[in-house]
Every structure is written in C-alpha cells, then in structure tokens.
C-alpha positions as CSV (number, residue, x, y, z in Angstrom):
1,M,-0.1,0.0,0.6
2,I,1.4,3.3,-1.0
3,V,-0.2,6.6,0.7
4,S,-1.4,9.9,-0.6
5,Y,-2.3,13.3,1.0
6,K,-3.8,14.6,-2.6
7,K,-6.9,15.3,-0.2
8,L,-5.1,16.8,1.9
9,W,-3.7,19.4,-0.8
10,Y,-7.2,20.1,-2.5
11,L,-8.4,21.3,1.3
12,L,-5.8,23.3,1.7
13,I,-7.3,25.1,-1.6
14,D,-10.9,24.8,-0.7
15,K,-9.2,26.4,3.1
16,K,-7.3,29.3,0.6
17,L,-4.9,28.4,2.7
18,K,-1.6,27.7,1.2
19,K,1.7,25.4,2.6
20,A,2.7,27.6,4.5
21,D,0.1,28.6,6.3
22,L,-0.1,24.9,7.1
23,K,3.4,24.8,8.5
24,R,2.9,27.7,10.7
25,M,-0.8,26.8,11.9
26,T,1.0,22.9,13.3
27,G,4.7,23.5,14.1
28,I,5.4,20.7,11.6
29,S,9.3,21.2,10.3
30,P,9.5,21.9,6.2
31,S,11.3,18.3,6.2
32,T,8.0,16.9,7.0
33,L,6.0,19.1,4.7
34,A,8.4,18.0,2.2
35,N,7.3,14.4,3.0
36,L,3.8,15.4,2.6
37,T,4.3,16.8,-0.6
38,K,6.3,13.7,-2.3
39,D,3.8,11.6,-0.6
40,K,5.9,10.0,2.1
41,N,5.0,8.4,5.2
42,V,4.7,10.5,8.4
43,S,3.7,10.1,11.6
44,L,0.5,9.5,12.9
45,E,1.4,12.2,16.0
46,V,1.9,15.3,12.6
47,L,-1.8,13.9,11.0
48,L,-3.5,14.6,14.0
49,K,-1.6,17.6,14.6
50,I,-3.2,18.1,11.4
51,C,-6.6,17.1,11.5
52,D,-7.0,19.6,14.7
53,A,-5.3,22.6,12.4
54,L,-7.7,21.8,10.4
55,H,-10.6,20.8,11.9
56,C,-10.8,17.1,9.8
57,N,-10.6,14.0,10.6
58,L,-8.0,11.7,8.9
59,C,-10.1,10.2,6.2
60,D,-10.4,14.0,5.4
61,I,-6.2,13.9,4.5
62,V,-4.9,11.2,3.7
63,E,-5.8,7.7,2.0
64,S,-4.6,4.7,1.4
65,L,-3.6,3.7,-2.1
66,P,-2.7,-0.1,-3.6
67,D,0.6,-0.5,-4.4
68,P,1.5,-0.2,-8.2
69,E,1.8,-3.1,-9.9
70,P,5.4,-3.9,-11.1
71,S,6.6,-3.0,-14.8
72,A,8.2,-5.9,-16.8
73,E,11.7,-4.6,-16.2
74,Q,11.3,-5.1,-12.4
75,K,10.0,-8.1,-12.2
C-alpha cells in the first residue's frame, strides 16, 4: 500500500490556505512538509496535528492506495 495526501492539498485549496500556512498552524518542520508533498510516510502525531489545525478527520487528508503493478523490467 502507498499513501497519498492529495486530499490534504485539495482541502487546503478549499480553505484558501497555502502549505506555509499549514506549517505555521501545525509547527511541522520543513522536512516533514516535504515528505507530505512527496507522499512519503509521516508519523500519526503529525497527521493528528494537521487534523486538529484544519478541524477535520484523518480520512479527509490521507488515503491508502494499492501498490502499482511492477513493470516487466522490475520482475
């Protein structure tokens, strides 16, 4: 399974917020924000801080997707 934070970015757009606003509101580090942008794993603590700041639930900001099928070259 892979993680996608696409819902988070859409929620920020809906709330007319920028990534810098999210960083300021939550106190997350620039590297954590970069990990979110790259759909890398972040701690549950970070996700809960974001939910608290945006007044939403986890399912509003993150989703799990199946791993992509490996290409013939990777097999």
